[in-house]
BALOBA-1460 file (C-alpha; in Angstrom, 3 decimals):
// residues 394
<rec num="1" residu="m" x="-64.965" y="213.788" z="50.413"/>
<rec num="2" residu="k" x="-66.539" y="211.419" z="47.318"/>
<rec num="3" residu="k" x="-66.681" y="208.190" z="49.199"/>
<rec num="4" residu="v" x="-67.959" y="210.339" z="52.389"/>
<rec num="5" residu="a" x="-71.325" y="211.289" z="49.563"/>
<rec num="6" residu="a" x="-71.299" y="207.879" z="48.598"/>
<rec num="7" residu="i" x="-71.664" y="205.888" z="52.169"/>
<rec num="8" residu="i" x="-74.010" y="209.326" z="53.376"/>
<rec num="9" residu="i" x="-76.356" y="208.071" z="50.602"/>
<rec num="10" residu="m" x="-75.940" y="204.516" z="50.924"/>
<rec num="11" residu="l" x="-77.141" y="204.868" z="54.574"/>
<rec num="12" residu="f" x="-80.141" y="207.217" z="53.816"/>
<rec num="13" residu="v" x="-81.432" y="204.461" z="51.390"/>
<rec num="14" residu="l" x="-80.920" y="201.566" z="53.327"/>
<rec num="15" residu="i" x="-82.073" y="202.945" z="56.361"/>
<rec num="16" residu="p" x="-85.374" y="202.851" z="56.056"/>
<rec num="17" residu="a" x="-85.699" y="200.019" z="53.688"/>
<rec num="18" residu="a" x="-84.031" y="198.002" z="56.749"/>
<rec num="19" residu="i" x="-86.754" y="199.531" z="59.178"/>
<rec num="20" residu="f" x="-89.235" y="199.406" z="56.582"/>
<rec num="21" residu="g" x="-88.393" y="195.321" z="56.315"/>
<rec num="22" residu="q" x="-88.308" y="194.716" z="60.412"/>
<rec num="23" residu="n" x="-91.739" y="197.072" z="60.468"/>
<rec num="24" residu="t" x="-93.629" y="194.851" z="57.907"/>
<rec num="25" residu="t" x="-92.055" y="191.038" z="59.926"/>
<rec num="26" residu="e" x="-93.840" y="192.590" z="63.159"/>
<rec num="27" residu="q" x="-96.156" y="193.209" z="61.122"/>
<rec num="28" residu="e" x="-96.905" y="189.342" z="59.186"/>
<rec num="29" residu="k" x="-96.352" y="188.707" z="63.078"/>
<rec num="30" residu="r" x="-99.427" y="190.557" z="64.266"/>
<rec num="31" residu="k" x="-101.821" y="189.254" z="61.712"/>
<rec num="32" residu="k" x="-100.832" y="185.671" z="62.033"/>
<rec num="33" residu="q" x="-101.553" y="185.080" z="65.505"/>
<rec num="34" residu="i" x="-104.611" y="187.565" z="64.897"/>
<rec num="35" residu="e" x="-105.342" y="184.708" z="62.042"/>
<rec num="36" residu="e" x="-104.735" y="181.743" z="64.363"/>
<rec num="37" residu="e" x="-107.451" y="183.076" z="67.596"/>
<rec num="38" residu="i" x="-109.503" y="183.640" z="64.174"/>
<rec num="39" residu="a" x="-109.644" y="180.433" z="62.833"/>
<rec num="40" residu="f" x="-109.337" y="178.785" z="66.385"/>
<rec num="41" residu="l" x="-112.746" y="181.231" z="67.195"/>
<rec num="42" residu="d" x="-113.810" y="179.623" z="64.180"/>
<rec num="43" residu="r" x="-113.352" y="176.094" z="64.829"/>
<rec num="44" residu="q" x="-114.649" y="175.811" z="68.307"/>
<rec num="45" residu="l" x="-117.870" y="177.757" z="67.348"/>
<rec num="46" residu="s" x="-118.554" y="175.238" z="64.444"/>
<rec num="47" residu="t" x="-118.333" y="172.986" z="67.465"/>
<rec num="48" residu="t" x="-120.837" y="174.838" z="69.503"/>
<rec num="49" residu="k" x="-122.958" y="175.282" z="66.919"/>
<rec num="50" residu="q" x="-123.283" y="171.633" z="65.831"/>
<rec num="51" residu="k" x="-124.265" y="170.355" z="69.728"/>
<rec num="52" residu="q" x="-126.290" y="172.872" z="71.124"/>
<rec num="53" residu="a" x="-129.048" y="175.661" z="70.523"/>
<rec num="54" residu="a" x="-128.251" y="179.359" z="70.688"/>
<rec num="55" residu="n" x="-125.623" y="180.008" z="73.824"/>
<rec num="56" residu="t" x="-123.833" y="182.712" z="75.942"/>
<rec num="57" residu="k" x="-120.476" y="181.062" z="74.945"/>
<rec num="58" residu="e" x="-121.568" y="181.020" z="70.876"/>
<rec num="59" residu="l" x="-122.442" y="184.773" z="71.519"/>
<rec num="60" residu="t" x="-118.793" y="185.234" z="73.057"/>
<rec num="61" residu="y" x="-116.977" y="183.518" z="70.553"/>
<rec num="62" residu="i" x="-118.878" y="185.478" z="67.923"/>
<rec num="63" residu="r" x="-118.074" y="188.668" z="69.730"/>
<rec num="64" residu="r" x="-114.971" y="187.397" z="70.163"/>
<rec num="65" residu="k" x="-113.875" y="187.505" z="66.369"/>
<rec num="66" residu="i" x="-116.078" y="190.748" z="65.801"/>
<rec num="67" residu="a" x="-113.158" y="192.334" z="67.628"/>
<rec num="68" residu="s" x="-110.350" y="190.324" z="66.396"/>
<rec num="69" residu="r" x="-111.448" y="191.361" z="63.259"/>
<rec num="70" residu="k" x="-111.359" y="194.509" z="64.263"/>
<rec num="71" residu="k" x="-107.749" y="194.100" z="65.123"/>
<rec num="72" residu="l" x="-106.988" y="192.709" z="61.849"/>
<rec num="73" residu="l" x="-108.879" y="195.119" z="59.765"/>
<rec num="74" residu="l" x="-106.089" y="197.778" z="61.062"/>
<rec num="75" residu="e" x="-103.597" y="195.538" z="60.440"/>
<rec num="76" residu="i" x="-104.458" y="195.096" z="56.988"/>
<rec num="77" residu="e" x="-105.011" y="199.177" z="56.594"/>
<rec num="78" residu="k" x="-101.219" y="199.851" z="58.046"/>
<rec num="79" residu="e" x="-99.955" y="197.083" z="55.720"/>
<rec num="80" residu="i" x="-101.741" y="199.107" z="52.390"/>
<rec num="81" residu="e" x="-100.426" y="202.703" z="53.319"/>
<rec num="82" residu="n" x="-96.657" y="200.735" z="54.276"/>
<rec num="83" residu="i" x="-96.587" y="199.667" z="51.266"/>
<rec num="84" residu="n" x="-97.676" y="202.519" z="49.334"/>
<rec num="85" residu="n" x="-95.722" y="205.119" z="51.449"/>
<rec num="86" residu="q" x="-92.363" y="202.693" z="49.625"/>
<rec num="87" residu="m" x="-93.972" y="202.700" z="46.935"/>
<rec num="88" residu="v" x="-93.868" y="206.961" z="46.583"/>
<rec num="89" residu="e" x="-90.315" y="206.428" z="47.555"/>
<rec num="90" residu="k" x="-89.601" y="203.622" z="45.142"/>
<rec num="91" residu="e" x="-91.053" y="206.381" z="42.492"/>
<rec num="92" residu="q" x="-88.745" y="208.713" z="43.486"/>
<rec num="93" residu="q" x="-86.208" y="206.656" z="43.494"/>
<rec num="94" residu="i" x="-86.888" y="205.526" z="40.126"/>
<rec num="95" residu="l" x="-87.079" y="209.553" z="38.866"/>
<rec num="96" residu="q" x="-83.638" y="210.358" z="40.410"/>
<rec num="97" residu="l" x="-82.279" y="207.677" z="38.415"/>
<rec num="98" residu="r" x="-83.938" y="207.904" z="35.225"/>
<rec num="99" residu="s" x="-82.489" y="212.017" z="36.066"/>
<rec num="100" residu="n" x="-78.754" y="210.194" z="36.712"/>
<rec num="101" residu="l" x="-79.132" y="208.817" z="33.433"/>
<rec num="102" residu="g" x="-80.039" y="211.579" z="31.427"/>
<rec num="103" residu="q" x="-77.032" y="213.577" z="32.605"/>
<rec num="104" residu="l" x="-74.909" y="210.700" z="31.937"/>
<rec num="105" residu="k" x="-75.972" y="209.804" z="28.507"/>
<rec num="106" residu="k" x="-75.130" y="214.220" z="27.970"/>
<rec num="107" residu="d" x="-72.458" y="213.664" z="29.347"/>
<rec num="108" residu="y" x="-71.487" y="210.775" z="27.591"/>
<rec num="109" residu="s" x="-72.011" y="212.094" z="24.400"/>
<rec num="110" residu="r" x="-69.340" y="215.453" z="25.083"/>
<rec num="111" residu="l" x="-67.156" y="212.864" z="25.215"/>
<rec num="112" residu="i" x="-67.925" y="210.823" z="22.341"/>
<rec num="113" residu="y" x="-68.099" y="214.747" z="20.230"/>
<rec num="114" residu="t" x="-64.486" y="215.343" z="21.401"/>
<rec num="115" residu="a" x="-63.336" y="211.761" z="20.676"/>
<rec num="116" residu="f" x="-64.878" y="212.335" z="17.362"/>
<rec num="117" residu="k" x="-63.105" y="215.552" z="16.471"/>
<rec num="118" residu="n" x="-60.029" y="213.968" z="17.899"/>
<rec num="119" residu="r" x="-59.986" y="210.975" z="16.097"/>
<rec num="120" residu="d" x="-56.634" y="210.788" z="14.606"/>
<rec num="121" residu="q" x="-54.404" y="208.936" z="16.350"/>
<rec num="122" residu="r" x="-51.556" y="210.304" z="15.076"/>
<rec num="123" residu="a" x="-52.418" y="214.222" z="16.462"/>
<rec num="124" residu="w" x="-52.610" y="212.845" z="19.589"/>
<rec num="125" residu="f" x="-48.982" y="211.451" z="19.271"/>
<rec num="126" residu="m" x="-47.691" y="214.558" z="17.631"/>
<rec num="127" residu="y" x="-49.461" y="216.436" z="20.164"/>
<rec num="128" residu="v" x="-47.551" y="214.764" z="23.275"/>
<rec num="129" residu="l" x="-44.214" y="214.842" z="21.026"/>
<rec num="130" residu="a" x="-44.087" y="218.301" z="20.675"/>
<rec num="131" residu="s" x="-43.986" y="219.048" z="24.210"/>
<rec num="132" residu="e" x="-41.609" y="221.738" z="25.641"/>
<rec num="133" residu="d" x="-40.046" y="219.607" z="28.131"/>
<rec num="134" residu="l" x="-41.194" y="215.814" z="29.254"/>
<rec num="135" residu="n" x="-43.254" y="216.741" z="32.252"/>
<rec num="136" residu="q" x="-45.469" y="218.853" z="29.932"/>
<rec num="137" residu="g" x="-45.416" y="215.640" z="27.623"/>
<rec num="138" residu="f" x="-46.024" y="213.220" z="30.519"/>
<rec num="139" residu="r" x="-49.141" y="215.577" z="31.327"/>
<rec num="140" residu="r" x="-50.366" y="214.770" z="28.223"/>
<rec num="141" residu="w" x="-50.243" y="211.549" z="28.362"/>
<rec num="142" residu="a" x="-52.385" y="211.007" z="30.928"/>
<rec num="143" residu="y" x="-54.997" y="213.470" z="29.674"/>
<rec num="144" residu="f" x="-55.685" y="211.516" z="28.030"/>
<rec num="145" residu="k" x="-55.269" y="208.422" z="29.338"/>
<rec num="146" residu="e" x="-57.603" y="209.730" z="31.880"/>
<rec num="147" residu="f" x="-60.022" y="211.035" z="28.755"/>
<rec num="148" residu="n" x="-60.376" y="207.027" z="27.761"/>
<rec num="149" residu="r" x="-60.995" y="205.798" z="31.262"/>
<rec num="150" residu="t" x="-63.997" y="208.419" z="31.778"/>
<rec num="151" residu="m" x="-65.066" y="207.504" z="27.923"/>
<rec num="152" residu="q" x="-65.137" y="203.770" z="29.998"/>
<rec num="153" residu="n" x="-66.014" y="204.716" z="33.471"/>
<rec num="154" residu="r" x="-69.350" y="206.788" z="31.764"/>
<rec num="155" residu="a" x="-70.399" y="204.031" z="29.827"/>
<rec num="156" residu="s" x="-70.051" y="201.364" z="32.192"/>
<rec num="157" residu="q" x="-72.271" y="204.183" z="34.809"/>
<rec num="158" residu="i" x="-75.129" y="204.340" z="31.828"/>
<rec num="159" residu="k" x="-75.264" y="200.622" z="31.938"/>
<rec num="160" residu="n" x="-75.560" y="200.039" z="35.681"/>
<rec num="161" residu="t" x="-77.840" y="202.989" z="35.741"/>
<rec num="162" residu="n" x="-80.452" y="201.314" z="32.868"/>
<rec num="163" residu="e" x="-80.540" y="197.932" z="35.313"/>
<rec num="164" residu="k" x="-81.082" y="199.590" z="38.564"/>
<rec num="165" residu="i" x="-83.630" y="201.704" z="36.547"/>
<rec num="166" residu="t" x="-84.903" y="197.859" z="35.340"/>
<rec num="167" residu="s" x="-85.127" y="196.220" z="38.708"/>
<rec num="168" residu="e" x="-86.213" y="198.906" z="40.761"/>
<rec num="169" residu="v" x="-89.477" y="199.049" z="38.396"/>
<rec num="170" residu="g" x="-89.361" y="195.537" z="38.413"/>
<rec num="171" residu="e" x="-89.973" y="195.682" z="42.259"/>
<rec num="172" residu="l" x="-92.092" y="198.426" z="41.907"/>
<rec num="173" residu="e" x="-94.593" y="196.370" z="39.927"/>
<rec num="174" residu="k" x="-94.137" y="194.188" z="42.633"/>
<rec num="175" residu="m" x="-94.895" y="196.593" z="44.964"/>
<rec num="176" residu="k" x="-98.304" y="196.604" z="42.975"/>
<rec num="177" residu="l" x="-99.306" y="193.653" z="42.943"/>
<rec num="178" residu="s" x="-99.307" y="193.635" z="47.044"/>
<rec num="179" residu="s" x="-101.060" y="196.676" z="47.242"/>
<rec num="180" residu="l" x="-103.151" y="195.295" z="45.863"/>
<rec num="181" residu="k" x="-103.866" y="191.221" z="46.931"/>
<rec num="182" residu="v" x="-103.765" y="193.225" z="50.372"/>
<rec num="183" residu="q" x="-106.561" y="195.709" z="49.139"/>
<rec num="184" residu="t" x="-108.614" y="192.024" z="48.353"/>
<rec num="185" residu="q" x="-108.006" y="190.955" z="51.549"/>
<rec num="186" residu="k" x="-109.398" y="193.953" z="53.585"/>
<rec num="187" residu="s" x="-112.082" y="193.694" z="51.435"/>
<rec num="188" residu="q" x="-112.788" y="190.088" z="52.054"/>
<rec num="189" residu="e" x="-112.500" y="190.603" z="56.068"/>
<rec num="190" residu="f" x="-115.461" y="193.677" z="55.804"/>
<rec num="191" residu="k" x="-117.364" y="191.511" z="54.418"/>
<rec num="192" residu="k" x="-116.891" y="188.182" z="57.048"/>
<rec num="193" residu="l" x="-117.218" y="191.105" z="59.476"/>
<rec num="194" residu="q" x="-120.507" y="192.480" z="58.680"/>
<rec num="195" residu="t" x="-121.598" y="188.619" z="58.079"/>
<rec num="196" residu="d" x="-120.202" y="188.076" z="62.194"/>
<rec num="197" residu="e" x="-122.091" y="191.194" z="63.333"/>
<rec num="198" residu="q" x="-125.301" y="190.082" z="61.636"/>
<rec num="199" residu="g" x="-124.314" y="186.127" z="63.448"/>
<rec num="200" residu="a" x="-124.076" y="188.091" z="66.966"/>
<rec num="201" residu="k" x="-127.690" y="190.675" z="66.572"/>
<rec num="202" residu="r" x="-129.430" y="187.177" z="65.230"/>
<rec num="203" residu="t" x="-127.362" y="184.899" z="68.614"/>
<rec num="204" residu="i" x="-129.054" y="187.165" z="71.028"/>
<rec num="205" residu="s" x="-131.985" y="187.357" z="69.618"/>
<rec num="206" residu="q" x="-132.559" y="184.417" z="70.548"/>
<rec num="207" residu="l" x="-130.763" y="184.151" z="74.224"/>
<rec num="208" residu="s" x="-132.997" y="187.370" z="75.064"/>
<rec num="209" residu="q" x="-135.580" y="184.658" z="76.066"/>
<rec num="210" residu="k" x="-133.608" y="182.922" z="78.908"/>
<rec num="211" residu="e" x="-133.235" y="185.742" z="81.230"/>
<rec num="212" residu="k" x="-133.733" y="183.706" z="84.185"/>
<rec num="213" residu="e" x="-131.938" y="180.383" z="83.128"/>
<rec num="214" residu="f" x="-128.573" y="183.063" z="82.877"/>
<rec num="215" residu="r" x="-129.099" y="184.999" z="86.418"/>
<rec num="216" residu="s" x="-129.629" y="180.556" z="88.061"/>
<rec num="217" residu="q" x="-126.363" y="180.054" z="86.261"/>
<rec num="218" residu="l" x="-124.522" y="184.155" z="87.472"/>
<rec num="219" residu="n" x="-125.395" y="182.884" z="90.671"/>
<rec num="220" residu="a" x="-123.172" y="179.991" z="91.082"/>
<rec num="221" residu="k" x="-120.967" y="180.949" z="89.214"/>
<rec num="222" residu="r" x="-120.213" y="184.764" z="91.464"/>
<rec num="223" residu="r" x="-119.558" y="182.026" z="94.022"/>
<rec num="224" residu="e" x="-117.423" y="180.088" z="92.660"/>
<rec num="225" residu="v" x="-115.619" y="183.506" z="91.742"/>
<rec num="226" residu="e" x="-116.344" y="185.210" z="95.079"/>
<rec num="227" residu="r" x="-114.420" y="181.730" z="96.300"/>
<rec num="228" residu="l" x="-111.274" y="181.815" z="94.327"/>
<rec num="229" residu="n" x="-110.664" y="185.612" z="95.280"/>
<rec num="230" residu="n" x="-110.682" y="185.324" z="98.823"/>
<rec num="231" residu="e" x="-108.564" y="182.432" z="98.712"/>
<rec num="232" residu="i" x="-105.790" y="183.778" z="96.595"/>
<rec num="233" residu="e" x="-106.099" y="187.531" z="98.432"/>
<rec num="234" residu="r" x="-105.680" y="185.839" z="102.070"/>
<rec num="235" residu="i" x="-102.612" y="184.118" z="100.256"/>
<rec num="236" residu="l" x="-100.718" y="186.925" z="99.162"/>
<rec num="237" residu="s" x="-102.182" y="188.809" z="101.669"/>
<rec num="238" residu="a" x="-100.378" y="186.547" z="104.374"/>
<rec num="239" residu="a" x="-97.392" y="186.733" z="101.918"/>
<rec num="240" residu="v" x="-96.579" y="190.318" z="101.606"/>
<rec num="241" residu="k" x="-97.395" y="190.780" z="105.018"/>
<rec num="242" residu="a" x="-94.569" y="188.274" z="106.127"/>
<rec num="243" residu="k" x="-92.094" y="190.176" z="104.157"/>
<rec num="244" residu="s" x="-93.400" y="193.540" z="105.908"/>
<rec num="245" residu="g" x="-91.478" y="192.087" z="109.114"/>
<rec num="246" residu="p" x="-89.186" y="193.582" z="111.138"/>
<rec num="247" residu="d" x="-87.214" y="190.211" z="110.578"/>
<rec num="248" residu="y" x="-87.383" y="190.295" z="106.448"/>
<rec num="249" residu="k" x="-85.085" y="190.324" z="104.799"/>
<rec num="250" residu="e" x="-84.815" y="191.338" z="100.540"/>
<rec num="251" residu="s" x="-82.791" y="188.752" z="99.204"/>
<rec num="252" residu="t" x="-80.495" y="189.691" z="95.933"/>
<rec num="253" residu="a" x="-82.485" y="186.923" z="94.076"/>
<rec num="254" residu="d" x="-85.689" y="187.906" z="94.493"/>
<rec num="255" residu="r" x="-84.821" y="191.756" z="93.851"/>
<rec num="256" residu="q" x="-82.986" y="190.604" z="90.545"/>
<rec num="257" residu="l" x="-86.213" y="189.024" z="89.786"/>
<rec num="258" residu="s" x="-88.873" y="191.392" z="90.654"/>
<rec num="259" residu="g" x="-86.713" y="193.908" z="87.979"/>
<rec num="260" residu="q" x="-86.257" y="191.751" z="85.146"/>
<rec num="261" residu="f" x="-90.397" y="190.399" z="85.029"/>
<rec num="262" residu="e" x="-90.881" y="194.348" z="85.775"/>
<rec num="263" residu="q" x="-89.031" y="194.804" z="82.614"/>
<rec num="264" residu="n" x="-90.717" y="191.782" z="80.228"/>
<rec num="265" residu="r" x="-94.082" y="193.983" z="80.968"/>
<rec num="266" residu="g" x="-95.837" y="193.445" z="77.333"/>
<rec num="267" residu="r" x="-93.731" y="190.578" z="76.875"/>
<rec num="268" residu="l" x="-94.501" y="187.308" z="78.743"/>
<rec num="269" residu="p" x="-95.318" y="184.713" z="76.531"/>
<rec num="270" residu="w" x="-98.636" y="182.914" z="77.333"/>
<rec num="271" residu="p" x="-99.613" y="180.102" z="79.558"/>
<rec num="272" residu="v" x="-100.699" y="177.847" z="77.131"/>
<rec num="273" residu="k" x="-99.419" y="177.463" z="73.318"/>
<rec num="274" residu="r" x="-102.962" y="178.762" z="71.191"/>
<rec num="275" residu="g" x="-106.027" y="179.561" z="71.846"/>
<rec num="276" residu="a" x="-108.555" y="182.717" z="72.214"/>
<rec num="277" residu="i" x="-109.497" y="184.838" z="75.318"/>
<rec num="278" residu="v" x="-112.640" y="184.513" z="76.139"/>
<rec num="279" residu="e" x="-113.564" y="186.048" z="79.621"/>
<rec num="280" residu="e" x="-111.290" y="190.005" z="79.557"/>
<rec num="281" residu="f" x="-110.262" y="190.970" z="82.511"/>
<rec num="282" residu="g" x="-112.157" y="193.599" z="85.065"/>
<rec num="283" residu="q" x="-115.757" y="194.288" z="85.878"/>
<rec num="284" residu="h" x="-118.444" y="193.763" z="82.529"/>
<rec num="285" residu="f" x="-122.051" y="193.519" z="82.147"/>
<rec num="286" residu="h" x="-123.799" y="190.502" z="81.007"/>
<rec num="287" residu="p" x="-123.923" y="190.369" z="76.697"/>
<rec num="288" residu="v" x="-127.571" y="190.212" z="76.241"/>
<rec num="289" residu="f" x="-128.851" y="191.748" z="79.272"/>
<rec num="290" residu="k" x="-127.226" y="194.313" z="79.971"/>
<rec num="291" residu="n" x="-128.544" y="195.126" z="83.533"/>
<rec num="292" residu="i" x="-126.868" y="192.577" z="84.858"/>
<rec num="293" residu="k" x="-123.684" y="192.617" z="86.496"/>
<rec num="294" residu="l" x="-121.233" y="190.067" z="86.534"/>
<rec num="295" residu="p" x="-118.131" y="188.929" z="88.939"/>
<rec num="296" residu="f" x="-115.156" y="190.929" z="89.322"/>
<rec num="297" residu="n" x="-112.380" y="189.233" z="86.824"/>
<rec num="298" residu="n" x="-108.846" y="189.121" z="88.643"/>
<rec num="299" residu="g" x="-107.620" y="187.981" z="85.435"/>
<rec num="300" residu="v" x="-108.688" y="186.496" z="81.618"/>
<rec num="301" residu="n" x="-109.746" y="183.503" z="80.291"/>
<rec num="302" residu="i" x="-108.455" y="181.213" z="77.944"/>
<rec num="303" residu="e" x="-109.994" y="179.120" z="75.722"/>
<rec num="304" residu="t" x="-107.406" y="176.507" z="74.594"/>
<rec num="305" residu="d" x="-107.087" y="173.131" z="73.202"/>
<rec num="306" residu="l" x="-108.469" y="169.712" z="74.541"/>
<rec num="307" residu="h" x="-106.043" y="168.757" z="77.723"/>
<rec num="308" residu="a" x="-104.148" y="171.540" z="76.682"/>
<rec num="309" residu="e" x="-100.433" y="171.881" z="78.592"/>
<rec num="310" residu="v" x="-99.628" y="175.209" z="80.330"/>
<rec num="311" residu="f" x="-96.134" y="176.283" z="81.364"/>
<rec num="312" residu="s" x="-94.793" y="179.240" z="83.707"/>
<rec num="313" residu="v" x="-94.894" y="182.800" z="81.968"/>
<rec num="314" residu="f" x="-91.282" y="183.952" z="83.954"/>
<rec num="315" residu="d" x="-88.608" y="182.326" z="86.466"/>
<rec num="316" residu="g" x="-89.968" y="181.680" z="89.793"/>
<rec num="317" residu="v" x="-90.947" y="179.568" z="92.790"/>
<rec num="318" residu="v" x="-94.199" y="177.664" z="92.971"/>
<rec num="319" residu="k" x="-95.785" y="179.336" z="96.184"/>
<rec num="320" residu="q" x="-99.013" y="176.985" z="96.671"/>
<rec num="321" residu="v" x="-100.649" y="173.964" z="95.128"/>
<rec num="322" residu="l" x="-104.517" y="174.435" z="95.692"/>
<rec num="323" residu="v" x="-107.824" y="172.710" z="94.122"/>
<rec num="324" residu="m" x="-110.798" y="174.801" z="94.729"/>
<rec num="325" residu="p" x="-114.177" y="174.502" z="94.260"/>
<rec num="326" residu="g" x="-115.095" y="174.708" z="90.429"/>
<rec num="327" residu="y" x="-111.574" y="175.876" z="89.230"/>
<rec num="328" residu="n" x="-109.943" y="172.395" z="89.689"/>
<rec num="329" residu="q" x="-105.905" y="172.273" z="90.509"/>
<rec num="330" residu="c" x="-104.209" y="175.327" z="91.398"/>
<rec num="331" residu="v" x="-101.150" y="176.562" z="90.409"/>
<rec num="332" residu="l" x="-99.392" y="179.629" z="92.046"/>
<rec num="333" residu="i" x="-95.975" y="181.052" z="91.293"/>
<rec num="334" residu="q" x="-94.493" y="183.476" z="92.985"/>
<rec num="335" residu="h" x="-91.494" y="185.975" z="90.807"/>
<rec num="336" residu="g" x="-90.095" y="188.499" z="93.529"/>
<rec num="337" residu="n" x="-92.356" y="190.731" z="94.028"/>
<rec num="338" residu="y" x="-94.877" y="189.809" z="91.471"/>
<rec num="339" residu="y" x="-96.629" y="186.985" z="91.347"/>
<rec num="340" residu="t" x="-99.089" y="184.191" z="88.619"/>
<rec num="341" residu="f" x="-102.000" y="182.193" z="89.148"/>
<rec num="342" residu="y" x="-102.670" y="179.478" z="86.821"/>
<rec num="343" residu="t" x="-106.416" y="177.445" z="87.366"/>
<rec num="344" residu="k" x="-108.341" y="174.283" z="85.929"/>
<rec num="345" residu="l" x="-105.147" y="171.922" z="85.819"/>
<rec num="346" residu="d" x="-106.470" y="168.585" z="86.172"/>
<rec num="347" residu="k" x="-102.446" y="167.230" z="86.384"/>
<rec num="348" residu="v" x="-99.971" y="169.228" z="88.268"/>
<rec num="349" residu="n" x="-96.427" y="168.216" z="87.363"/>
<rec num="350" residu="v" x="-95.233" y="170.742" z="90.293"/>
<rec num="351" residu="r" x="-94.918" y="171.171" z="93.964"/>
<rec num="352" residu="t" x="-94.549" y="173.756" z="96.554"/>
<rec num="353" residu="g" x="-91.098" y="175.326" z="96.930"/>
<rec num="354" residu="d" x="-89.746" y="173.830" z="93.223"/>
<rec num="355" residu="r" x="-88.427" y="176.179" z="91.389"/>
<rec num="356" residu="v" x="-89.550" y="176.401" z="87.567"/>
<rec num="357" residu="k" x="-88.070" y="178.298" z="84.437"/>
<rec num="358" residu="t" x="-90.140" y="180.755" z="81.891"/>
<rec num="359" residu="g" x="-91.793" y="178.057" z="79.698"/>
<rec num="360" residu="q" x="-92.128" y="175.103" z="82.084"/>
<rec num="361" residu="s" x="-93.964" y="172.743" z="81.944"/>
<rec num="362" residu="l" x="-96.852" y="173.052" z="84.724"/>
<rec num="363" residu="g" x="-99.241" y="170.211" z="83.739"/>
<rec num="364" residu="k" x="-102.283" y="169.957" z="81.994"/>
<rec num="365" residu="l" x="-106.194" y="171.317" z="81.606"/>
<rec num="366" residu="a" x="-109.167" y="169.837" z="82.675"/>
<rec num="367" residu="p" x="-111.674" y="169.777" z="80.112"/>
<rec num="368" residu="s" x="-114.410" y="172.679" z="80.007"/>
<rec num="369" residu="d" x="-116.036" y="170.019" z="77.379"/>
<rec num="370" residu="e" x="-116.069" y="167.954" z="74.323"/>
<rec num="371" residu="n" x="-113.211" y="169.609" z="72.648"/>
<rec num="372" residu="s" x="-111.415" y="172.050" z="74.582"/>
<rec num="373" residu="s" x="-109.919" y="173.469" z="77.256"/>
<rec num="374" residu="v" x="-110.069" y="176.738" z="79.606"/>
<rec num="375" residu="i" x="-107.757" y="178.802" z="81.651"/>
<rec num="376" residu="h" x="-108.083" y="181.141" z="84.291"/>
<rec num="377" residu="f" x="-104.840" y="182.682" z="84.835"/>
<rec num="378" residu="q" x="-104.117" y="185.636" z="86.637"/>
<rec num="379" residu="l" x="-101.160" y="188.099" z="87.340"/>
<rec num="380" residu="w" x="-100.378" y="190.293" z="90.385"/>
<rec num="381" residu="n" x="-98.206" y="192.941" z="91.851"/>
<rec num="382" residu="g" x="-98.447" y="192.099" z="95.192"/>
<rec num="383" residu="t" x="-101.739" y="192.600" z="96.472"/>
<rec num="384" residu="e" x="-102.491" y="194.636" z="93.069"/>
<rec num="385" residu="k" x="-103.956" y="192.725" z="90.909"/>
<rec num="386" residu="q" x="-102.902" y="193.579" z="87.134"/>
<rec num="387" residu="n" x="-104.314" y="192.994" z="83.512"/>
<rec num="388" residu="p" x="-102.660" y="190.004" z="81.795"/>
<rec num="389" residu="e" x="-103.365" y="191.225" z="78.588"/>
<rec num="390" residu="s" x="-101.013" y="194.691" z="79.473"/>
<rec num="391" residu="w" x="-97.784" y="191.909" z="79.852"/>
<rec num="392" residu="i" x="-98.072" y="188.987" z="77.604"/>
<rec num="393" residu="s" x="-96.797" y="189.213" z="74.204"/>
<rec num="394" residu="r" x="-100.090" y="190.144" z="72.127"/>
């Protein structure tokens, strides 16, 4: 029973520690991803400011930084909460160890006192010899032997408990230092957030005088978006219609691929190695002129490094490679009932009908300016557009 109890106690100690370690690792990963996105936006923003006057691109960078900074602050607050909870648990463990140590010392004192009263070994020897029979003598000898072993065990337990308390107190001190460090980071990030928000206000003030110029740019962009949306919807409608025909039979491979794709919701890799989403999925209004509705975004726009490589987010078959005004070369990949669409490529490595694997290179992006490239990425379930941010792993 003592062994079972010891195992149960160890589980109660180790399982929360393992869960905490796992949560901490995931938290650090999320923090690192957000920090990398902020650093990327900082570099792009610095280049933009050096080359031209205030523009909507600069405002987009600043606003994305603000959103990322708020996410980072939330992660920091979670980290502080986790550390504080772990500190409370550690303090409770130390209190329990000290209580156990007190009891061990009391038990040891009683043993020492008993040993002192019976310190004359000749009396112990005579006590054994005075036994009525051999069995009684053996039991008395075993008692003295067990008594001596118990004293040694208690002394060893006291030593080990003292060492454990010293170790736990050291861990607690490390946690306190870690908490102070994270608290300092939180304060610094909050100040940076305030600076970013002030920068956004200044940029909006400068841009508010350029409504006529923005309306002209928007009309050209709207025509490009409509052409792209019409073409992709036409292709997908034709593909879905072909599947609904009386002679069509879905292959086992396609059915399995659809299921596997669905199971990876929220875990798909990004189509580029690094970057930041600068235009989100859905309907939005102009960042400065709130009465101007922007074209509906069927996907997301991710700004990344100049001529960055583009990768397939899942196994599939290249359905079509096409060229669209304003979007350069585009690649459509079928994953069973799902489709992913990659645009603004300058060079393409695949052809229609090619089978591709997760992470396989599809080509390289065309430049959007002298320092960066942008990929417009869409994800569809049949003819139903999906928000890619719900599928990719960030």
